[in-house]
C-alpha positions in Angstrom: -7.0 -8.2 12.9 -4.4 -9.7 15.1 -1.1 -9.3 12.9 0.2 -12.3 15.2 3.3 -9.9 15.6 3.9 -10.5 19.1 7.6 -10.9 20.3 8.8 -11.0 17.1 12.3 -10.0 16.9 12.5 -7.0 14.5 15.5 -5.0 12.9 15.0 -1.7 11.3 17.6 0.7 9.9 17.6 4.6 9.6 14.8 5.0 12.5 15.6 7.5 15.0 13.2 9.7 12.3 10.7 10.0 9.6 9.3 6.5 7.9 11.9 4.9 9.6 10.9 5.6 12.9 7.3 5.9 11.9 7.7 2.0 11.4 9.4 1.3 14.0 6.7 2.4 16.1 4.5 0.9 14.4 6.2 -2.9 15.1 6.4 -1.8 18.4 2.6 -1.0 18.6 1.7 -4.7 17.7 4.0 -6.3 20.6 7.5 -6.9 18.9 10.5 -6.8 20.0 12.5 -4.0 17.9 16.0 -2.9 17.0 16.6 0.4 15.5 19.4 1.6 14.0 20.7 5.1 13.0 24.3 6.8 12.4 22.7 9.5 14.9 23.7 7.9 18.6 21.6 10.8 20.6 18.6 10.9 18.5 19.0 7.1 18.5 18.5 7.0 21.7 16.0 9.4 21.8 13.9 7.6 18.9 14.4 4.6 21.3 13.2 6.0 24.6 10.0 7.4 22.8 8.7 4.3 21.3 9.7 2.4 25.0 7.8 4.8 26.7 4.7 4.7 24.2 4.5 1.0 23.8 6.5 -0.9 26.6 7.8 -2.8 24.0 12.0 -3.8 24.3 13.7 -1.2 22.2 17.4 -1.5 21.7 19.3 1.0 20.0 22.4 0.4 17.4 24.2 3.3 15.6 26.2 3.0 13.0 26.2 4.1 9.4 24.9 1.5 7.2 26.6 3.2 4.3 29.5 1.5 5.3 30.5 -1.7 4.5 31.2 -3.4 8.0 28.5 -2.0 9.9 25.2 -4.2 8.4 26.1 -7.3 9.5 27.2 -6.2 12.7 23.9 -4.9 13.2 22.5 -8.1 12.6 24.8 -9.7 15.1 24.0 -7.8 17.7 20.0 -7.6 17.2 20.3 -11.6 17.5 22.6 -11.1 20.3 20.1 -8.8 22.1 16.7 -10.3 20.7 18.2 -13.9 20.9 16.9 -14.1 17.2 15.7 -12.1 14.1 12.2 -12.6 12.4 11.8 -9.3 10.6 14.1 -7.0 8.7 13.3 -3.7 7.3 16.2 -2.2 5.1 16.0 1.7 5.0 18.5 4.3 4.8 18.7 7.7 3.7 18.1 9.0 0.7 21.2 10.6 -1.9 21.1 14.5 -2.4 19.3 16.3 -5.0 20.4 17.2 -8.0 20.8 17.1 -11.6 22.9 14.4 -13.8 25.5 16.9 -14.8 26.0 18.0 -11.3 27.4 14.5 -10.3 30.9 13.0 -10.5 32.0 9.5 -9.7 32.4 9.4 -6.1 28.7 10.6 -5.9 27.6 7.6 -7.9 29.7 5.4 -5.5 28.2 7.1 -2.3 24.7 6.7 -3.4 25.5 3.0 -4.7 26.8 2.5 -1.1 23.4 4.2 0.8 20.4 3.5 -1.7 21.8 -0.6 -3.4 24.7 -2.0 -1.2 23.3 -1.8 2.1 20.0 -3.1 1.6 22.6 -6.2 -0.2 24.9 -6.3 2.9 21.5 -6.0 5.6 19.8 -8.9 3.7 22.8 -10.9 3.5 24.1 -11.1 7.0 20.0 -11.7 7.9 19.7 -14.7 5.6 20.9 -17.3 8.4 19.2 -16.3 10.8 16.0 -15.7 9.1 15.9 -19.0 7.5 15.7 -19.9 11.7 12.2 -17.9 11.4 8.8 -19.3 10.2 7.5 -16.2 9.8 10.9 -14.6 8.6 9.7 -11.0 6.3 12.0 -8.3 4.5 10.6 -5.5 3.5 13.0 -2.5 2.0 12.1 0.4 1.8 12.3 2.3 -1.6 10.5 5.4 -3.7 8.0 5.6 -6.4 10.6 7.3 -8.0 11.2 3.8 -9.4 8.4 3.7 -11.2 7.8 7.5 -12.2 11.5 9.4 -12.1 11.3 12.6 -9.8 12.7 15.8 -11.1 16.2 17.0 -10.1 16.0 13.8 -8.1 18.6 11.1 -10.3 20.7 9.7 -8.1 17.1 8.1 -6.6 15.6 7.6 -8.9 18.3 5.1 -10.6 19.7 3.5 -7.6 16.6 2.6 -5.9 15.2 0.8 -9.2 18.1 -1.5 -8.3 16.7 -2.1 -4.9 13.7 -3.2 -6.4 14.9 -5.6 -8.9 16.8 -7.7 -5.8 13.6 -7.5 -3.8 11.8 -9.1 -6.1 14.5 -11.6 -7.4 14.9 -12.5 -3.8 11.5 -13.3 -3.4 11.7 -15.9 -6.4 15.1 -17.1 -5.3 14.1 -17.3 -1.7 10.4 -18.0 -1.5 11.2 -21.9 -0.8 12.7 -21.3 2.3 9.9 -19.5 3.6 11.2 -15.9 3.9 9.1 -13.4 2.6 10.8 -10.1 0.7 8.7 -7.2 -0.5 9.3 -3.2 -1.2 6.8 -0.5 0.3 7.6 2.7 -2.4 6.6 5.8 -1.0 5.3 9.2 -2.4 5.6 12.3 -1.2 5.7 12.2 2.8 5.6 14.9 5.4 9.1 13.9 7.0 12.5 15.7 7.7 14.5 14.3 4.4 10.7 15.7 2.2 11.6 19.2 3.6 14.7 19.1 3.0 14.2 18.3 -0.5 11.2 21.2 -0.8 13.9 23.7 0.6 16.2 22.7 -2.2 14.0 22.8 -4.8 12.3 26.5 -3.4 16.1 27.9 -4.0 16.1 26.5 -7.7 13.1 27.6 -8.4 13.2 31.1 -6.2 9.8 30.1 -4.5 9.6 29.0 -0.6 9.4 25.2 0.8 5.7 26.2 1.7 4.8 26.8 -1.8 6.6 23.9 -3.3 5.0 21.7 -0.9 1.8 23.1 -1.3 2.0 22.6 -5.4 3.2 19.1 -4.8 0.5 18.5 -2.7 -1.9 18.8 -5.4 -0.6 16.3 -7.1 -2.6 13.6 -5.6 -6.5 13.6 -5.4 -6.4 13.9 -2.1 -4.7 17.1 -1.8 -1.9 16.9 0.3 1.1 14.9 0.9 0.9 11.4 3.1 1.9 10.9 7.0 4.4 9.0 8.2 2.2 6.2 10.0 0.2 5.9 7.0 3.2 4.7 5.4 3.8 2.5 9.3 0.5 0.7 8.7 1.4 -0.7 5.3 4.5 -1.4 6.1 3.8 -3.0 9.4 1.1 -5.2 7.3 3.6 -6.6 4.8 5.9 -7.5 6.9 3.4 -9.2 9.7 2.3 -13.0 9.1 -0.9 -11.9 8.5 0.5 -11.0 4.7 1.9 -14.8 4.6 0.9 -15.2 1.1 2.9 -11.6 -0.2 5.8 -11.5 -1.5 8.0 -10.2 -4.3 4.9 -7.0 -4.2 6.3 -3.3 -5.2 3.7 -1.5 -2.8 3.2 2.0 -4.2 1.7 4.0 -1.3 1.4 7.6 -3.1 -2.2 9.0 -2.3 -2.6 8.6 -6.4 0.2 10.5 -7.5 1.8 7.6 -9.4 -0.2 8.0 -12.6 0.8 4.7 -14.3 -1.5 1.7 -14.9 0.6 -1.0 -13.7 
């Protein structure tokens, strides 16, 4: 299938590693011109160079912490300056720390709010005027299946990411008339550095090993394994593409069957 993505101008945040990197790579393989962002300029440059060498795509590295209020608008402006406009936006950030409710004070909740909700709000707000000029505008928020099935010891993520899903659905309804599509990917447990860190945290709590915790979690899927980053990327690239032109307001759980609900 031709996804009709050649030369589409794209911004992907949180993309020096993990799911953001995999999605940026997938977009570049489809011929997009891609600006990527993360907090670590060294790893970000390596990621941009690696994707460019594999795909030949135009890559732009834009360092910055999307949890800081002034950074999202700067990233969007730099993307538009470097690429000449903006067609596609993937909003993604690192997750808040693991822990139980009683272990978090107001400051921890505020930081999680900035990281897991407001970065999406600010990126989308800054991008809207440019997306309205694109005939194929599409926004994808990267959240978690925890918005449907809360995850033990991840109370910050399970609570605040739900607001991002609400935002995504609301904007699909509000801005569909402007020709902009809004969808969200809800990954479950995927083989990334973030999940490795969470499994190590869980192992400390349970006096086990990270390998044991990974094996235990993998059994929750009928496939008996965690997902691979490229499996999230394949779904994300399709939802962002013009091939998905009649899909909006969708919260797509990509979880290998780990989510047990009907809806």
